N, CA, C and O atoms as a GROMACS GRO file, in nm:
protein
  164
    1MET      N    1  11.607   8.621  13.175
    1MET     CA    2  11.627   8.762  13.143
    1MET      C    3  11.760   8.780  13.068
    1MET      O    4  11.768   8.863  12.978
    2SER      N    5  11.862   8.704  13.105
    2SER     CA    6  11.991   8.719  13.037
    2SER      C    7  11.982   8.668  12.893
    2SER      O    8  12.048   8.723  12.805
    3PHE      N    9  11.900   8.565  12.869
    3PHE     CA   10  11.880   8.517  12.731
    3PHE      C   11  11.818   8.626  12.646
    3PHE      O   12  11.858   8.648  12.531
    4PHE      N   13  11.720   8.696  12.702
    4PHE     CA   14  11.655   8.806  12.630
    4PHE      C   15  11.755   8.917  12.599
    4PHE      O   16  11.757   8.972  12.490
    5ARG      N   17  11.839   8.948  12.699
    5ARG     CA   18  11.933   9.059  12.683
    5ARG      C   19  12.046   9.025  12.585
    5ARG      O   20  12.094   9.114  12.515
    6THR      N   21  12.086   8.899  12.577
    6THR     CA   22  12.200   8.864  12.492
    6THR      C   23  12.159   8.816  12.354
    6THR      O   24  12.240   8.821  12.262
    7THR      N   25  12.036   8.771  12.335
    7THR     CA   26  11.995   8.712  12.208
    7THR      C   27  11.886   8.792  12.137
    7THR      O   28  11.903   8.832  12.022
    8ILE      N   29  11.777   8.816  12.206
    8ILE     CA   30  11.661   8.876  12.139
    8ILE      C   31  11.680   9.026  12.119
    8ILE      O   32  11.645   9.079  12.014
    9LEU      N   33  11.733   9.094  12.219
    9LEU     CA   34  11.748   9.239  12.209
    9LEU      C   35  11.844   9.281  12.098
    9LEU      O   36  11.809   9.372  12.023
   10PRO      N   37  11.962   9.222  12.083
   10PRO     CA   38  12.048   9.260  11.970
   10PRO      C   39  11.984   9.229  11.835
   10PRO      O   40  12.001   9.306  11.740
   11MET      N   41  11.911   9.119  11.824
   11MET     CA   42  11.843   9.088  11.699
   11MET      C   43  11.736   9.191  11.668
   11MET      O   44  11.720   9.231  11.553
   12LEU      N   45  11.663   9.234  11.771
   12LEU     CA   46  11.559   9.334  11.752
   12LEU      C   47  11.620   9.467  11.707
   12LEU      O   48  11.567   9.531  11.616
   13ILE      N   49  11.730   9.507  11.769
   13ILE     CA   50  11.797   9.631  11.730
   13ILE      C   51  11.849   9.620  11.587
   13ILE      O   52  11.838   9.714  11.509
   14GLY      N   53  11.906   9.505  11.552
   14GLY     CA   54  11.955   9.486  11.417
   14GLY      C   55  11.844   9.490  11.313
   14GLY      O   56  11.862   9.549  11.206
   15ILE      N   57  11.730   9.430  11.343
   15ILE     CA   58  11.618   9.430  11.249
   15ILE      C   59  11.567   9.572  11.230
   15ILE      O   60  11.538   9.613  11.117
   16ILE      N   61  11.555   9.648  11.339
   16ILE     CA   62  11.509   9.788  11.328
   16ILE      C   63  11.608   9.869  11.245
   16ILE      O   64  11.567   9.952  11.165
   17PHE      N   65  11.738   9.846  11.265
   17PHE     CA   66  11.840   9.917  11.188
   17PHE      C   67  11.829   9.885  11.040
   17PHE      O   68  11.838   9.974  10.956
   18VAL      N   69  11.811   9.757  11.006
   18VAL     CA   70  11.801   9.717  10.865
   18VAL      C   71  11.676   9.777  10.801
   18VAL      O   72  11.681   9.821  10.686
   19ILE      N   73  11.566   9.778  10.874
   19ILE     CA   74  11.442   9.837  10.819
   19ILE      C   75  11.461   9.986  10.795
   19ILE      O   76  11.420  10.038  10.692
   20ALA      N   77  11.523  10.056  10.891
   20ALA     CA   78  11.546  10.199  10.873
   20ALA      C   79  11.640  10.225  10.756
   20ALA      O   80  11.619  10.319  10.679
   21LEU      N   81  11.743  10.144  10.742
   21LEU     CA   82  11.837  10.160  10.631
   21LEU      C   83  11.766  10.136  10.498
   21LEU      O   84  11.790  10.207  10.401
   22PHE      N   85  11.679  10.036  10.493
   22PHE     CA   86  11.604  10.008  10.371
   22PHE      C   87  11.512  10.124  10.335
   22PHE      O   88  11.500  10.159  10.217
   23VAL      N   89  11.445  10.183  10.434
   23VAL     CA   90  11.354  10.295  10.407
   23VAL      C   91  11.431  10.414  10.353
   23VAL      O   92  11.387  10.477  10.256
   24VAL      N   93  11.545  10.446  10.414
   24VAL     CA   94  11.625  10.559  10.366
   24VAL      C   95  11.677  10.532  10.226
   24VAL      O   96  11.678  10.623  10.142
   25THR      N   97  11.720  10.410  10.198
   25THR     CA   98  11.771  10.377  10.065
   25THR      C   99  11.658  10.377   9.962
   25THR      O  100  11.678  10.420   9.849
   26ALA      N  101  11.541  10.330  10.000
   26ALA     CA  102  11.428  10.327   9.907
   26ALA      C  103  11.388  10.469   9.866
   26ALA      O  104  11.343  10.490   9.753
   27ARG      N  105  11.403  10.567   9.956
   27ARG     CA  106  11.368  10.705   9.920
   27ARG      C  107  11.458  10.758   9.812
   27ARG      O  108  11.416  10.845   9.736
   28LEU      N  109  11.582  10.710   9.803
   28LEU     CA  110  11.673  10.757   9.698
   28LEU      C  111  11.627  10.712   9.560
   28LEU      O  112  11.655  10.780   9.461
   29TRP      N  113  11.559  10.600   9.551
   29TRP     CA  114  11.517  10.545   9.422
   29TRP      C  115  11.382  10.597   9.378
   29TRP      O  116  11.340  10.572   9.265
   30LEU      N  117  11.310  10.669   9.466
   30LEU     CA  118  11.180  10.722   9.427
   30LEU      C  119  11.198  10.837   9.329
   30LEU      O  120  11.300  10.907   9.333
   31PRO      N  121  11.102  10.859   9.242
   31PRO     CA  122  11.106  10.979   9.157
   31PRO      C  123  11.102  11.105   9.242
   31PRO      O  124  11.047  11.104   9.353
   32GLY      N  125  11.159  11.212   9.191
   32GLY     CA  126  11.168  11.335   9.269
   32GLY      C  127  11.034  11.393   9.308
   32GLY      O  128  11.021  11.455   9.413
   33ASP      N  129  10.931  11.373   9.223
   33ASP     CA  130  10.801  11.432   9.255
   33ASP      C  131  10.734  11.361   9.372
   33ASP      O  132  10.646  11.418   9.437
   34MET      N  133  10.775  11.236   9.401
   34MET     CA  134  10.716  11.166   9.514
   34MET      C  135  10.778  11.211   9.646
   34MET      O  136  10.719  11.191   9.753
   35LEU      N  137  10.897  11.271   9.641
   35LEU     CA  138  10.959  11.319   9.764
   35LEU      C  139  10.903  11.454   9.806
   35LEU      O  140  10.916  11.493   9.922
   36ALA      N  141  10.839  11.525   9.712
   36ALA     CA  142  10.784  11.657   9.743
   36ALA      C  143  10.658  11.640   9.827
   36ALA      O  144  10.592  11.536   9.821
   37PRO      N  145  10.624  11.742   9.905
   37PRO     CA  146  10.498  11.736   9.983
   37PRO      C  147  10.378  11.729   9.888
   37PRO      O  148  10.384  11.775   9.774
   38ALA      N  149  10.271  11.673   9.936
   38ALA     CA  150  10.150  11.663   9.854
   38ALA      C  151  10.090  11.801   9.831
   38ALA      O  152  10.091  11.884   9.922
   39PRO      N  153  10.039  11.827   9.711
   39PRO     CA  154   9.975  11.958   9.686
   39PRO      C  155   9.849  11.974   9.769
   39PRO      O  156   9.779  11.878   9.798
   40ILE      N  157   9.822  12.096   9.807
   40ILE     CA  158   9.707  12.123   9.894
   40ILE      C  159   9.577  12.115   9.815
   40ILE      O  160   9.478  12.058   9.863
   41SER      N  161   9.577  12.171   9.697
   41SER     CA  162   9.451  12.177   9.619
   41SER      C  163   9.421  12.042   9.553
   41SER      O  164   9.320  12.028   9.484
   0.00000   0.00000   0.00000
């Protein structure tokens, strides 16, 4: 259990943080029309 807490859990948190950072950064590079909500019609 201590191996999981000291090794795997911090890596998991770091990977989730990097993925979230990548998603937020990728939204900045999208064209503005892709950030808008989809049209209803």
